[in-house]
TITI-350861 format. One record per residue: residue number from 1; residue in one letter; y, x, z of N, C-alpha, C, O in turn. Coordinates in steps of 0.001 Angstrom, whole numbers, plus 524288, in hexadecimal, padded with zeros to 5 digits. Last residue first. Example, Ala and Ser with C-alpha at 12.3 -4.5 7.8 and 13.67 -1.06 7.14 Angstrom:
2
[2,"s",[7F736,83232,81BA8],[7FBDC,83566,81BE4],[8001E,83264,81EBE],[80472,83461,81F67]]
[1,"a",[7E9C6,83386,81E78],[7EE6C,8300C,81E78],[7F31C,83390,81E78],[7F309,8379C,82111]]
This chain:
156
[156,"l",[5BFFB,30A67,6A5FB],[5BFB1,30F0B,6A961],[5C1BE,313E3,6A696],[5C1CC,31822,6A8D8]]
[155,"t",[5C48E,2FD9E,6A60E],[5C3B2,30257,6A2F5],[5C3D3,30701,6A698],[5C74F,30782,6A9DE]]
[154,"k",[5BEC2,2F2A6,6AAEE],[5C22E,2F6FA,6AC39],[5C0C0,2FB8D,6A8DC],[5BC3E,2FD39,6A8CA]]
[153,"a",[5BDD9,2E49F,6AAD9],[5BC6B,2E9D4,6A8EC],[5C07E,2EDC2,6AABA],[5C4F9,2EC6F,6ABDE]]
[152,"y",[5B881,2D7E9,6AE0F],[5BC55,2DC12,6AE8C],[5BA45,2E11A,6AC42],[5B58A,2E1D2,6ABC3]]
[151,"w",[5B779,2CA21,6ADFB],[5B558,2CF2E,6AC58],[5B9B7,2D329,6AC57],[5BE1E,2D1F9,6AAD0]]
[150,"r",[5B3F5,2BE34,6B443],[5B7E7,2C227,6B2EF],[5B530,2C743,6B1AF],[5B12B,2C895,6B3F9]]
[149,"t",[5AB9C,2B877,6B6B6],[5AFCF,2B5A3,6B409],[5B444,2B953,6B280],[5B7E7,2B7C2,6AFC6]]
[148,"a",[59DCA,2B93A,6B8D7],[5A2E5,2BBAE,6B7F2],[5A6A8,2B7F9,6B52E],[5A529,2B4D8,6B1D9]]
[147,"n",[593EA,2B546,6B957],[596FC,2B52F,6BE23],[59C91,2B72E,6BD61],[59FBD,2B6D5,6C0FA]]
[146,"p",[58EE5,2B709,6B002],[5906F,2B1AA,6B131],[593C8,2B132,6B613],[59641,2AD28,6B6E9]]
[145,"n",[591BD,2C0FF,6A781],[590B8,2C001,6AD02],[5928A,2BA78,6AE61],[5972F,2B94B,6ADF9]]
[144,"d",[5920D,2C517,69D78],[590EB,2BF82,69E18],[58F8A,2BE23,6A3BA],[58C83,2BA85,6A4A8]]
[143,"n",[59D18,2CD9F,69A51],[59799,2CC81,69B80],[596D3,2C69E,69C2A],[59A7A,2C390,69B82]]
[142,"y",[5A77D,2CEB1,698A2],[5A418,2D287,69616],[59E4F,2D19C,69734],[59AFC,2D47E,69544]]
[141,"r",[5B31B,2C7B7,696E2],[5ADB0,2C786,698C0],[5AA6C,2CB7D,695C1],[5AA8E,2CBA8,690F4]]
[140,"a",[5BE69,2D000,6962E],[5BB37,2CBA7,69458],[5B5B5,2CC11,696A3],[5B3F2,2D04A,69820]]
[139,"v",[5C4A6,2D4A4,6A1FC],[5C2C6,2D539,69CA3],[5BFB6,2D056,69B2F],[5BE94,2CD04,69E78]]
[138,"p",[5CE22,2D8E9,6AB51],[5CADF,2D4C6,6A915],[5C97B,2D5F2,6A364],[5CCAB,2D7F3,6A067]]
[137,"t",[5CCD0,2E5EB,6B08C],[5CFEF,2E1E9,6ADFA],[5CC52,2DDC9,6ABA7],[5C7E9,2DF02,6AA2C]]
[136,"f",[5CCF2,2EEB0,6BB4B],[5CA00,2EB56,6B7B9],[5CDAA,2E732,6B57F],[5D123,2E53D,6B82F]]
[135,"g",[5D254,2F498,6C2CC],[5D312,2F5AE,6BD43],[5CFDC,2F287,6B973],[5D005,2F396,6B4C2]]
[134,"t",[5D1CD,2F1BF,6CD08],[5CF41,2F6AE,6CB97],[5CF31,2F792,6C5B1],[5CC53,2FAEE,6C3C9]]
[133,"a",[5D65C,2E818,6CDA5],[5D8EA,2EC73,6D060],[5D691,2F1B8,6CEF2],[5D91C,2F5BF,6CF99]]
[132,"r",[5CEFD,2E1EC,6C85B],[5D423,2E2CC,6C603],[5D6CB,2E790,6C873],[5D92F,2EAB2,6C5B2]]
[131,"y",[5C6DF,2E26C,6CFCF],[5C60F,2E452,6CA78],[5CB44,2E570,6C7D0],[5CBE0,2E97B,6C549]]
[130,"l",[5CB82,2DDCD,6D897],[5C9AC,2E339,6D8CA],[5C91C,2E56A,6D348],[5CABB,2E9D3,6D240]]
[129,"g",[5CD2A,2D3B0,6D4AA],[5D192,2D6DF,6D659],[5D02D,2DC9F,6D69F],[5D345,2DFF6,6D512]]
[128,"a",[5C2DF,2D07C,6D336],[5C64F,2D0F7,6CEA5],[5CB17,2D44B,6CFF7],[5CCDD,2D761,6CCBB]]
[127,"a",[5BFC2,2D02C,6DDBA],[5BD4F,2D3DE,6DA1D],[5C0C6,2D4B3,6D551],[5C184,2D91F,6D395]]
[126,"a",[5C5F4,2C7FE,6E13E],[5C6A2,2CD36,6E38E],[5C446,2D159,6E001],[5C683,2D58D,6DF56]]
[125,"e",[5C212,2BF92,6DB1A],[5C76A,2C179,6DA61],[5C846,2C6E3,6DCB5],[5CB0A,2CA12,6DA67]]
[124,"l",[5B8AE,2BA55,6D6A5],[5B8C5,2BF43,6D998],[5BE14,2C1E9,6D8ED],[5BE7A,2C605,6D675]]
[123,"s",[5B90D,2B22A,6CFDE],[5B99F,2B0F2,6D56E],[5B9DE,2B5D9,6D8D0],[5BB28,2B580,6DD6E]]
[122,"h",[5B6CE,2B605,6C5F2],[5BC4E,2B51A,6C74B],[5BD1B,2B3DE,6CD1C],[5C173,2B47A,6CF15]]
[121,"h",[5AD84,2C056,6C648],[5AEA1,2BAB4,6C63C],[5B432,2B9DD,6C823],[5B612,2BCAF,6CB8D]]
[120,"t",[5AB64,2CB22,6BD80],[5ABF8,2C8CB,6C2A5],[5ACFF,2C2F3,6C1FC],[5AD4C,2C0F5,6BD9E]]
[119,"d",[5A754,2D719,6B76A],[5A874,2D187,6B73D],[5A8B9,2CF7E,6BCCD],[5A68B,2D1D7,6C064]]
[118,"l",[5ABA0,2E348,6B205],[5A944,2E014,6B61F],[5AA82,2DA66,6B50F],[5AE2C,2D914,6B23E]]
[117,"v",[5AB93,2F06B,6AD11],[5AC71,2EAD7,6AC84],[5AA02,2E814,6B12D],[5A6BD,2EA48,6B3ED]]
[116,"l",[5B0EE,2FC94,6A9D8],[5AE1C,2F97C,6ADB8],[5AF6E,2F3CF,6ACBA],[5B3F0,2F284,6ABA9]]
[115,"e",[5B054,30678,6A00D],[5B222,3015E,6A1D3],[5AE86,2FF42,6A61A],[5A9C7,30008,6A5FE]]
[114,"a",[5AC42,30FC7,69DC8],[5B17D,30EDE,69BBA],[5B3CD,309DB,69DF7],[5B889,3090A,69DD5]]
[113,"a",[5A422,31831,6A532],[5A5D3,312E9,6A3BB],[5AB65,312DD,6A1B8],[5AECB,31599,6A3BD]]
[112,"g",[59F13,3215C,6A83C],[5A1C1,32120,6A335],[5A39D,31BC3,6A186],[5A491,31AE0,69CE5]]
[111,"w",[59B56,3222F,6B228],[59780,32159,6ADFC],[59A09,32044,6A8B9],[5976C,31E72,6A51E]]
[110,"e",[5A45B,322D0,6B7F4],[5A0D7,32754,6B7EB],[59CE8,326F1,6B372],[59B56,32AE8,6B137]]
[109,"r",[5A7F1,3188C,6B6D6],[5AACF,31CD9,6B45F],[5A751,321AC,6B3D2],[5A74F,32446,6AFC7]]
[108,"a",[5A084,31375,6BD1A],[5A0F9,31231,6B788],[5A3CB,31691,6B49A],[5A228,31817,6B058]]
[107,"h",[5A2C3,317F9,6C6E6],[59D9E,318BF,6C479],[59DEA,317B7,6BE9C],[59BD3,31ABA,6BB80]]
[106,"a",[5ACE4,3140E,6C841],[5AC08,319B6,6C7FF],[5A6BF,31AF7,6C58B],[5A650,31EA0,6C273]]
[105,"e",[5AAE4,3095B,6C8FE],[5ADE3,30B59,6C48B],[5AD0E,31135,6C3F0],[5AC8F,31321,6BF8F]]
[104,"l",[5A5DF,30954,6D2A6],[5A2FB,307C1,6CDFA],[5A5B7,309AF,6C911],[5A32A,30B73,6C564]]
[103,"a",[5AE38,30C65,6D8F7],[5A98D,30FB7,6D8A1],[5A652,30E57,6D3D6],[5A440,311D0,6D13B]]
[102,"e",[5B502,303E9,6D78A],[5B6A5,30923,6D5D6],[5B1FE,30CD7,6D56E],[5B1D5,3101B,6D1E7]]
[101,"l",[5AEEF,2FBD6,6DC0F],[5B072,2FB97,6D68E],[5B20A,300F9,6D480],[5B090,3026C,6D029]]
[100,"l",[5AE1B,2FF37,6E69F],[5A978,2FE7A,6E359],[5AAE2,2FEBB,6DD8F],[5A85C,3017C,6DA87]]
[99,"l",[5B8DF,2FF2C,6E94B],[5B5BD,303E4,6E9DD],[5B0D7,30399,6E673],[5AF95,30755,6E3B2]]
[98,"r",[5BB4B,2F49A,6E7B8],[5BDCB,2F896,6E471],[5BAB1,2FDAE,6E4A4],[5B9F6,3003B,6E0A1]]
[97,"g",[5B552,2F079,6EFD6],[5B456,2EEE0,6EA72],[5B697,2F2CA,6E6A8],[5B414,2F428,6E2CB]]
[96,"w",[5BA14,2F523,6F87E],[5B4C4,2F6A7,6F70D],[5B34E,2F4ED,6F188],[5B05E,2F7A1,6EEDA]]
[95,"g",[5C369,2F2A0,6FCE9],[5C37A,2F5FF,6F851],[5BE15,2F790,6F667],[5BD98,2FAF7,6F30B]]
[94,"q",[5C2EA,2EB62,7048A],[5C314,2F0D7,7063D],[5C317,2F4A7,701A2],[5C2CF,2F963,70268]]
[93,"g",[5C119,2E14E,701BE],[5C667,2E2AD,70337],[5C700,2E84A,704FD],[5CB33,2E9CF,706C6]]
[92,"r",[5B426,2DFAA,706FF],[5B83F,2DE78,70326],[5BDA1,2DFD2,70547],[5BE98,2DF85,709FB]]
[91,"g",[5AC32,2E0BD,70DF1],[5AE84,2E573,70BC2],[5B2F4,2E480,707F7],[5B543,2E834,705F3]]
[90,"a",[5A89D,2D6EC,7108D],[5AABB,2DA2C,714BF],[5AD7B,2DF09,712AE],[5B0C6,2E141,71564]]
[89,"e",[5A448,2D36F,706D9],[5A92B,2D149,708D5],[5ABAE,2D4BE,70D03],[5B071,2D56A,70D00]]
[88,"r",[59F8F,2DDBE,6FEA4],[59EC4,2D9BA,702A3],[5A3FB,2D836,70510],[5A79E,2DB59,7054A]]
[87,"v",[5A270,2DF2E,6F18F],[5A363,2E149,6F6C6],[5A2B1,2DCC9,6FA9A],[5A4EB,2D894,6F9EB]]
[86,"y",[59E31,2E1CF,6E4C5],[59E12,2DE51,6E947],[59F1D,2E15E,6EE44],[59CF5,2E595,6EF18]]
[85,"l",[59B8D,2E174,6D7C9],[59F16,2E3E0,6DB8B],[59FB8,2E017,6E01A],[5A18F,2DBB4,6DF67]]
[84,"h",[5948B,2DF68,6CF4B],[59338,2DE21,6D4BE],[59675,2E120,6D8C0],[59462,2E316,6DC9E]]
[83,"k",[597F2,2E8F2,6C5C5],[594CD,2E472,6C760],[59470,2E427,6CD56],[59414,2E821,6D004]]
[82,"v",[59EC0,2EDD8,6BB04],[59E98,2ED6F,6C0B3],[59BA6,2E86E,6C219],[59CAD,2E441,6BFF2]]
[81,"e",[599B4,2F42E,6B001],[59B4B,2EF38,6B253],[59AB4,2EF7D,6B843],[596A9,2F127,6BA44]]
[80,"y",[59DD7,2FDD1,6A6B4],[59AD3,2FC40,6AB4A],[59D19,2F731,6AD6C],[5A1B9,2F60C,6ACC6]]
[79,"r",[59D92,303CB,69A53],[59F91,2FF84,69D95],[59BBB,2FE54,6A1FE],[59705,2FDE6,6A123]]
[78,"i",[5A1EC,30CAF,690C8],[59E40,30B91,69511],[5A0B5,307B8,698E1],[5A539,30842,69A72]]
[77,"g",[5AB35,30701,687F8],[5A70C,30AC3,6891B],[5A39C,308F9,68D98],[5A283,30454,68E28]]
[76,"s",[5B217,2FF7C,684F2],[5B44A,3046B,686E6],[5B029,30887,68802],[5B176,30D12,688E5]]
[75,"p",[5ABD2,2F70E,68233],[5AF23,2F970,67E31],[5B16C,2FEB7,67FD6],[5B28F,30204,67C88]]
[74,"g",[5A05B,2FA3F,68A08],[5A469,2F6C1,68815],[5A7A6,2F982,683F8],[5A65B,2FDDD,68266]]
[73,"d",[59298,2FBDD,68B44],[597CA,2FE09,68A79],[59B75,2F9EA,6884F],[599EF,2F691,68536]]
[72,"a",[58BD7,2F398,69418],[58C6D,2F5B2,68ED0],[59200,2F7B2,68E3C],[595A9,2F57E,69073]]
[71,"l",[58D46,2F7F7,6A16B],[58CC3,2F3F4,69D65],[58CAC,2F6A6,69819],[58D59,2FB65,697B7]]
[70,"r",[588AC,2FCD9,6AD58],[58A8B,2FDEE,6A80D],[5896E,2F945,6A48C],[58536,2F6F7,6A4B4]]
[69,"r",[58D7C,2F850,6B971],[58921,2F907,6B5D0],[58B6B,2F9C0,6B05D],[58F7E,2F795,6AF03]]
[68,"i",[590F5,2F9F2,6C6B8],[5926B,2F9E4,6C130],[58D75,2FA97,6BE0A],[589BE,2FD1F,6BFBE]]
[67,"g",[5926F,2F2ED,6D2EA],[58FE9,2F65B,6CF30],[5929C,2F64F,6C9F2],[59609,2F31B,6C8E1]]
[66,"g",[59342,2F116,6E0C9],[5951E,2F052,6DB7C],[59274,2F42E,6D7E3],[59076,2F834,6D99A]]
[65,"c",[5957C,2ED3F,6EE2C],[59273,2EF83,6E9E9],[59538,2EE95,6E4B8],[59905,2EBA7,6E465]]
[64,"g",[59601,2ED8A,6FC52],[597E9,2EC32,6F723],[5949E,2EEDA,6F301],[59167,2F23E,6F427]]
[63,"s",[5918E,2F095,70586],[595CF,2ECCF,705CB],[5980D,2EB4E,7007F],[59BA3,2E81D,70037]]
[62,"p",[587CD,2F563,70D97],[58923,2F434,70826],[58D17,2EFAB,707FE],[58C12,2EB75,70A13]]
[61,"v",[58ADB,2FD1E,71832],[58A16,2F7AC,716AB],[58B88,2F6EE,710EE],[5900C,2F7C2,70F7F]]
[60,"d",[58D79,3065E,71CC0],[58827,305E9,71AAD],[586DB,30059,718FD],[58247,2FEFE,71868]]
[59,"g",[599EC,30678,7188B],[59671,3090E,71C46],[590FC,308EB,71A04],[58FFE,30B1A,715DA]]
[58,"d",[59897,2FEBA,70EF3],[59C6E,2FF26,7131B],[59970,30154,717BF],[596C4,2FE77,71A89]]
[57,"d",[5951E,301F0,70203],[5938B,3018E,70779],[5984D,30209,70AFC],[59BAA,3055C,70A1C]]
[56,"l",[592D9,2FD03,6F5DA],[596F2,2FEC3,6F956],[5950B,2FDD7,6FEEC],[5938E,2F97E,70057]]
[55,"v",[58AD5,300B5,6EB9E],[58B37,2FDB6,6F06F],[58F6C,3003D,6F3C0],[58F8C,30501,6F462]]
[54,"l",[58A80,30032,6DDBF],[58C65,302A8,6E289],[58C49,2FEC8,6E70B],[58D7E,2FA2C,6E661]]
[53,"f",[58390,30306,6D297],[584AC,2FEF8,6D66F],[58617,301B8,6DB7D],[58340,30525,6DD4E]]
[52,"v",[58591,3068A,6C558],[584EE,30811,6CACB],[5862B,30355,6CE2D],[58969,30011,6CCC9]]
[51,"g",[5812E,309CF,6B851],[583F0,306B7,6BC30],[58326,308F9,6C191],[58064,30CDA,6C241]]
[50,"g",[57D08,310FC,6B1EB],[57DAA,30BB3,6AFDB],[58091,30820,6B387],[5823B,303E0,6B203]]
[49,"p",[57ABB,31ABF,6B567],[58038,3199F,6B459],[58116,3143A,6B1F8],[58564,31306,6B034]]
[48,"p",[57789,313CA,6C143],[57AE5,31761,6BE4E],[5780A,319E2,6B9B8],[57363,31B08,6BA20]]
[47,"v",[573E4,306C6,6C16C],[571E4,30C11,6C228],[57535,30FBD,6BED3],[575AC,30EF4,6BA1A]]
[46,"f",[57509,2FC29,6C017],[57888,2FEE2,6C3B1],[57678,30446,6C52A],[57732,3061A,6C98D]]
[45,"a",[56D94,2F770,6BA37],[572DC,2F7A9,6B7FF],[5769E,2FAD8,6BB51],[57AEB,2FC19,6B993]]
[44,"a",[564B1,2F6D9,6C043],[564F1,2FAFD,6BC4D],[56A66,2FB8A,6B9F3],[56BB8,2FFAF,6B7E6]]
[43,"p",[565EC,2EDBF,6C656],[566BC,2F2EA,6C8B4],[56753,2F747,6C4AC],[56A30,2FB07,6C599]]
[42,"d",[56CBA,2E327,6C1E9],[56857,2E67F,6C08E],[56954,2EBE7,6C2D9],[56D2F,2EE6B,6C176]]
[41,"p",[5722E,2DA7F,6CB93],[57292,2DE6B,6C76A],[56D84,2E17B,6C6A7],[56A7B,2E243,6CA4D]]
[40,"f",[56F7E,2CD0E,6CCE2],[56F63,2D23F,6CF41],[56F3F,2D652,6CAE7],[56C82,2D5A6,6C702]]
[39,"h",[576B5,2C2C5,6CA74],[57382,2C66F,6C775],[573BB,2CBB8,6CA2F],[577A2,2CE83,6C9DA]]
[38,"i",[579EF,2B5C6,6CC23],[578BB,2BAAD,6CED0],[5750D,2BDE6,6CB77],[570E5,2BC19,6C9D9]]
[37,"a",[583F4,2ADD3,6C85F],[57EFF,2B005,6C68A],[57E25,2B554,6C916],[58138,2B8F2,6C850]]
[36,"y",[58942,2A324,6CE79],[58998,2A8CD,6CE0E],[58437,2AAD3,6CC87],[5805A,2A9A6,6CF22]]
[35,"d",[58F52,2974F,6CA78],[58A95,29A34,6CBD0],[58B80,29FFF,6CAFC],[58E27,2A197,6C74D]]
[34,"v",[59A45,29103,6D018],[59827,29433,6CBE1],[5933C,296ED,6CDD5],[59302,298A5,6D251]]
[33,"g",[5A0DC,28C6C,6D743],[59D74,28911,6D42E],[59AF4,28BDD,6CF98],[599A8,2896D,6CBA8]]
[32,"q",[5A5E5,292E1,6DDA3],[5A8BB,2918A,6D8DB],[5A589,28DE3,6D55D],[5A739,28C6F,6D11A]]
[31,"h",[59EC5,294C1,6E527],[5A394,2921F,6E6CC],[5A6DF,2907B,6E21D],[5AA3F,28D16,6E293]]
[30,"a",[597C9,29A98,6DF45],[59654,2953F,6E0C7],[59B21,2922B,6E27E],[59B87,28D80,6E16B]]
[29,"f",[59CE1,2A444,6DECA],[59C64,2A128,6DA0B],[59B2A,29B7B,6DB5D],[59D3F,297EC,6D8E4]]
[28,"g",[59BD1,2A772,6E944],[5A0F5,2A6DB,6E6E4],[5A0D8,2A389,6E1F3],[5A458,2A05B,6E10F]]
[27,"i",[590D5,2A7FF,6EA0F],[593C6,2A449,6ED45],[59924,2A34B,6EAE4],[59AD8,29ECF,6EA89]]
[26,"e",[58EFB,2B015,6E2D3],[58C6A,2AB02,6E225],[58F55,2A6C9,6E53B],[59035,2A27F,6E33D]]
[25,"r",[5946A,2B846,6E76F],[59635,2B633,6E266],[593DF,2B0C4,6E16F],[59688,2AD4A,6DF72]]
[24,"t",[58E73,2B9D6,6F054],[593EC,2B850,6F0EA],[5960B,2B613,6EBD1],[59920,2B263,6EBE1]]
[23,"h",[584E5,2BC9F,6EB8B],[5852F,2B7F1,6EED2],[58ADA,2B625,6EF6E],[58BF5,2B17A,6EF16]]
[22,"f",[58774,2C5FE,6E6AD],[585E9,2C180,6E37C],[58654,2BC70,6E698],[587F0,2B86C,6E47F]]
[21,"y",[5899E,2CC1A,6EFCA],[58D92,2CB3B,6EBC3],[58C48,2C65B,6E88C],[58FA0,2C2FC,6E7CB]]
[20,"e",[57FB5,2CBEF,6F48F],[58441,2C9C3,6F743],[58897,2C880,6F35D],[58AF4,2C452,6F39C]]
[19,"e",[579D9,2D121,6ECE9],[57870,2CBCB,6EE82],[57D0F,2C91A,6F11D],[57E31,2C48F,6F005]]
[18,"l",[57F08,2DAD8,6ED01],[57F39,2D78C,6E855],[57DC8,2D1EF,6E99C],[5803B,2CE51,6E79C]]
[17,"l",[57C5A,2DE44,6F717],[581D6,2DD88,6F5AA],[5825A,2D9FF,6F0E3],[585B6,2D68F,6F0BF]]
[16,"e",[57168,2DEC7,6F5D3],[573B4,2DB36,6F9AA],[57976,2DA32,6F886],[57B44,2D5C2,6F8F0]]
[15,"h",[570AC,2E6AD,6EE3D],[56ED0,2E168,6ECFB],[5711C,2DD66,6F0CC],[57296,2D91C,6EF33]]
[14,"a",[57464,2EF23,6F412],[57738,2ED6F,6EF5F],[575B0,2E7D8,6EDF4],[57909,2E4A9,6ECA0]]
[13,"d",[56C96,2EFC7,6FBC2],[571F9,2EE98,6FD3E],[57537,2ECCC,6F897],[57875,2E949,6F920]]
[12,"t",[56333,2F18F,6F571],[563B9,2ED2F,6F91A],[5695D,2EBDF,6FA5D],[56ADC,2E74F,6FA16]]
[11,"a",[56557,2F431,6E7D6],[56472,2F601,6ED31],[565A5,2F184,6F0EF],[568C4,2EE13,6EFB1]]
[10,"d",[567F1,2F150,6DDD2],[563F1,2EE32,6E072],[56264,2F05D,6E5CD],[55E8C,2EE98,6E816]]
[9,"v",[56EED,2F889,6DA8A],[570D7,2F332,6DB10],[56CDE,2EFB4,6DDDB],[56E45,2EBA1,6DFFF]]
[8,"p",[56F11,3046E,6E176],[56C62,3010D,6DDB2],[56E21,2FB6D,6DEA7],[56EBB,2F9CB,6E323]]
[7,"s",[57BAA,309DD,6E3C3],[57705,30732,6E5BC],[5743C,30482,6E13C],[576BB,3028B,6DDA0]]
[6,"p",[58556,31318,6E7AA],[58244,31091,6E396],[57D60,30E2E,6E602],[57B3C,31038,6E9CD]]
[5,"r",[58EFA,31055,6F13B],[58A36,3131B,6EFBF],[58793,3102E,6EB4D],[58793,30B5F,6EB2E]]
[4,"l",[59ACB,311C6,6F87F],[597E9,30FAA,6F40A],[5931C,312F1,6F303],[5931D,317B0,6F3CD]]
[3,"s",[5A0AA,30DC6,70495],[59E8C,311C4,7011A],[59B5C,30F13,6FCDD],[5997D,30AB3,6FD8D]]
[2,"a",[5AA8A,30AF0,70DDF],[5A744,30957,70979],[5A57E,30E0D,70650],[5A86C,311C6,7057E]]
[1,"m",[5AA7F,30BE8,71B83],[5AC60,30DF7,7168F],[5A87D,30C8B,71241],[5A3C0,30CED,712F8]]
């Protein structure tokens, strides 16, 4: 059974999940002839109420992660950004990505967010499907992430 727990983004298990996530993205980009820029997140950005980083455990095995961090307020008010949503391959198709995303949204709501935003790459079709299914809609580019080709937002 999957469970979620807050974790420092630089804790050993969280860092290992992020390394794995970045490695899979690096390989995916290389197959497209594109360089992937790896940037480990600043741990200070994921400390409540400025943000949170969650690790998903399958029993006692870390199997996924994701976080939110506060951005400058947008036109609607307080805004958080979803970052590094990842589920290991063995856990995919079990609803764990949705579980992580809904928990992150709950934290944002608790801290008064009016909007959640995120960016992704067009090659991540399953992720885009999850975002659309959970109420995110395409928006104009809101950042300069070199790895992103799509941007989404959700009014809370």
